[in-house]
C-alpha positions in Angstrom: 13.8 24.5 9.3 11.4 22.3 11.4 8.0 21.1 9.9 5.1 19.2 11.3 3.7 16.4 9.1 1.7 13.4 9.4 3.4 10.2 8.3 2.7 6.7 7.2 5.7 4.2 8.0 6.6 2.1 5.3 9.4 0.2 7.0 12.6 0.6 9.1 16.0 -1.0 9.3 18.7 -1.1 12.0 21.6 1.3 11.3 24.8 1.0 13.3 24.7 0.0 17.0 21.7 2.0 18.1 20.2 4.0 15.1 17.3 3.4 12.7 16.8 4.3 8.9 13.0 4.9 8.5 11.2 5.0 5.3 7.9 7.0 5.5 5.2 8.6 3.2 4.5 12.0 4.6 1.7 14.3 4.0 3.8 17.4 3.5 6.9 16.0 1.6 5.9 12.6 0.0 8.2 9.8 0.3 11.1 10.5 2.6 14.0 8.5 4.4 14.8 9.4 8.0 17.7 8.6 10.4 17.0 8.3 14.0 20.3 8.5 15.8 20.2 6.3 18.9 16.5 5.4 18.3 17.2 1.8 19.6 18.9 3.1 22.6 17.2 2.5 26.0 17.8 6.3 26.8 16.4 7.6 23.5 13.2 9.8 23.9 12.3 8.6 20.3 11.3 5.0 20.8 12.1 2.6 18.0 8.9 0.6 18.4 6.9 3.6 17.0 8.4 2.9 13.5 6.4 -0.1 12.6 4.7 -0.8 9.1 1.6 1.4 8.4 1.9 3.1 11.8 0.2 6.6 11.4 2.5 9.2 13.2 2.6 12.9 13.9 6.2 14.0 13.4 8.4 17.2 13.8 11.1 17.0 11.2 14.1 18.9 9.9 13.6 18.9 6.2 16.0 20.0 3.3 15.1 19.5 -0.4 17.3 17.1 -2.2 18.8 15.6 0.9 18.7 11.8 1.0 18.5 11.5 4.8 16.2 13.8 6.8 16.0 14.2 10.6 13.1 13.5 12.9 13.0 15.8 15.9 9.9 14.6 17.7 7.3 11.9 16.9 4.0 10.6 18.6 0.9 8.7 17.5 -1.3 10.7 15.0 -4.3 12.5 16.7 -6.5 10.9 14.0 -5.5 7.4 15.3 -4.2 7.8 18.9 -5.0 4.0 19.7 -3.1 2.7 16.8 -2.4 -1.1 17.2 -2.9 -3.8 14.6 -4.0 -7.1 15.9 -1.5 -9.9 15.2 -3.6 -11.7 12.6 -3.5 -8.4 10.5 0.3 -8.3 10.4 0.7 -10.4 7.1 -1.6 -8.0 5.3 0.0 -5.0 6.8 3.4 -6.0 5.9 2.3 -6.9 2.3 0.5 -3.5 1.8 3.5 -1.6 3.4 5.9 -3.3 0.9 3.8 -2.5 -2.1 3.6 1.2 -1.1 7.4 1.3 -0.6 7.9 0.1 -4.1 5.2 2.3 -5.8 5.3 5.6 -3.9 8.2 7.6 -5.5 7.3 11.3 -5.4 9.3 13.5 -3.0 6.5 16.1 -2.7 3.1 16.3 -0.7 -0.1 14.8 -2.4 -2.9 15.4 0.2 -5.3 13.4 -1.8 -3.2 10.3 -1.8 -2.2 10.8 1.9 -5.8 11.0 2.8 -6.7 7.8 0.8 -3.9 5.9 2.6 -4.6 7.1 6.1 -8.4 6.4 5.8 -7.7 2.8 4.7 -5.1 2.4 7.5 -7.8 3.6 10.1 -10.2 1.4 8.6 -7.8 -1.6 9.1 -7.4 -0.8 12.8 -11.1 -0.4 13.6 -12.5 -3.4 11.6 -12.4 -6.9 13.1 -13.5 -9.0 10.1 -11.4 -7.8 7.0 -13.2 -8.5 3.7 -11.3 -11.1 1.8 -11.0 -8.9 -1.2 -9.9 -5.9 0.7 -6.4 -5.9 -0.5 -7.6 -6.3 -4.1 -9.9 -3.3 -3.9 -7.1 -1.4 -2.2 -4.5 -2.1 -4.9 -6.9 -1.3 -7.7 -8.2 2.1 -6.1 -4.4 2.9 -5.4 -3.6 2.9 -9.1 -5.9 6.1 -9.4 -3.1 8.0 -7.8 -0.2 6.2 -9.6 -1.4 7.1 -13.1 -2.4 3.8 -14.7 -6.0 3.0 -13.2 -7.8 0.3 -15.3 -10.9 1.3 -17.4 -14.0 -0.6 -16.6 -15.5 -1.0 -20.1 -16.4 -4.8 -19.7 -19.2 -6.0 -21.9 -20.1 -9.2 -23.7 -18.3 -7.9 -26.6 -15.2 -7.0 -24.7 -14.8 -9.6 -21.9 -11.0 -9.9 -21.6 -9.0 -7.6 -19.5 -5.8 -6.5 -21.1 -3.2 -5.9 -18.5 -0.9 -3.8 -20.8 -3.6 -1.4 -22.0 -5.6 -1.2 -18.9 -9.0 -1.9 -20.7 -11.2 -4.8 -21.7 -10.9 -6.1 -25.2 -12.5 -8.5 -27.7 -11.8 -12.1 -27.9 -10.1 -11.5 -31.3 -7.6 -9.1 -29.7 -6.4 -11.6 -27.1 -2.7 -11.6 -26.5 -0.2 -12.8 -23.8 -1.0 -10.0 -21.2 -4.9 -10.7 -21.3 -6.5 -12.4 -18.4 -8.7 -15.3 -19.1 -12.5 -14.9 -19.4 -13.2 -15.9 -15.8 -10.6 -13.8 -14.1 -11.4 -10.9 -16.4 -15.1 -10.9 -15.1 -14.0 -11.3 -11.5 -11.7 -8.3 -12.2 -14.7 -6.4 -13.5 -16.7 -7.1 -10.4 -13.9 -5.9 -8.2 -13.7 -2.7 -10.2 -17.5 -2.1 -9.6 -17.5 -2.8 -5.9 -17.2 -0.3 -3.1 -15.3 -1.0 0.1 -18.6 -1.2 2.0 -19.9 -4.0 -0.2 -16.9 -6.2 -0.7 -18.4 -8.8 1.8 -21.3 -9.4 -0.8 -18.7 -11.0 -3.3 -18.4 -14.5 -3.3 -15.0 -15.5 -4.5 -13.0 -18.7 -4.0 -9.5 -18.8 -2.7 -8.4 -19.7 -6.1 -10.1 -16.6 -7.6 -8.5 -14.5 -4.9 -5.1 -15.8 -5.6 -5.4 -15.6 -9.3 -6.6 -11.9 -9.1 -3.9 -11.0 -6.9 -1.3 -12.2 -9.2 -3.0 -10.5 -12.1 -3.0 -7.3 -10.3 0.5 -7.6 -9.3 1.4 -8.2 -12.8 -0.5 -5.2 -13.9 1.6 -3.2 -11.4 4.8 -4.6 -12.8 3.8 -3.5 -16.3 3.1 -0.1 -15.3 5.2 0.9 -12.2 9.0 1.0 -13.0 10.9 -1.0 -10.4 8.1 -3.1 -9.2 9.8 -6.2 -8.5 9.2 -9.5 -6.6 7.5 -8.9 -3.2 9.2 -10.7 -0.2 5.9 -10.7 1.8 3.8 -12.2 -1.0 4.2 -16.0 -0.1 3.6 -15.5 3.5 0.4 -13.5 2.9 -0.9 -16.1 0.3 -0.1 -18.9 2.6 -2.0 -17.4 5.5 -4.9 -16.6 3.2 -5.0 -20.2 2.2 
């Protein structure tokens, strides 16, 4: 049966001489893997350059529950983002976020709220020229609300340390190996309180940004099964420096 669904591309790999394997998060079916036979052929009506990381697409797909490889029948840019094109300087961020999403999105069923969150952030990235330095931190923290391990912002002078394992702030006496230090815990608290529109008001050093990103990725590793080392992280961090 043919279904229409919006989809966010998480990545693609070459398959055989002319085909593609595409990983996507779809509005209707959650995370899915598609094969596009002949997608790299010059004669193909489905052009392979559509399947780039975080591209937002409208797709007609043949879907069968439980099948490991689904089929794409037709594809075009999404109506909500018809001009989709990331400037080159955004590519490291796009590849980094796409790799995170590929690792943490696992459900093979639709989640309209999560899809709306992701598509809105993609459209924001397309439209904005100056990306806030803490954008990726805000994105990763807010994403945890949909993954089931969102941190609790109970920071206070009595509980100033963030416990990565239990996702709450704790007392100094309760410090253990998975607690952030005082300074990074406080910066983490500031990020938790910040809206996307107010990120530019945060004054954070490059050392703060790097330390907090590493802390958040450790948080993901503790709470998301199979969250392993990211290939795109070193390039993303180097360019941020």
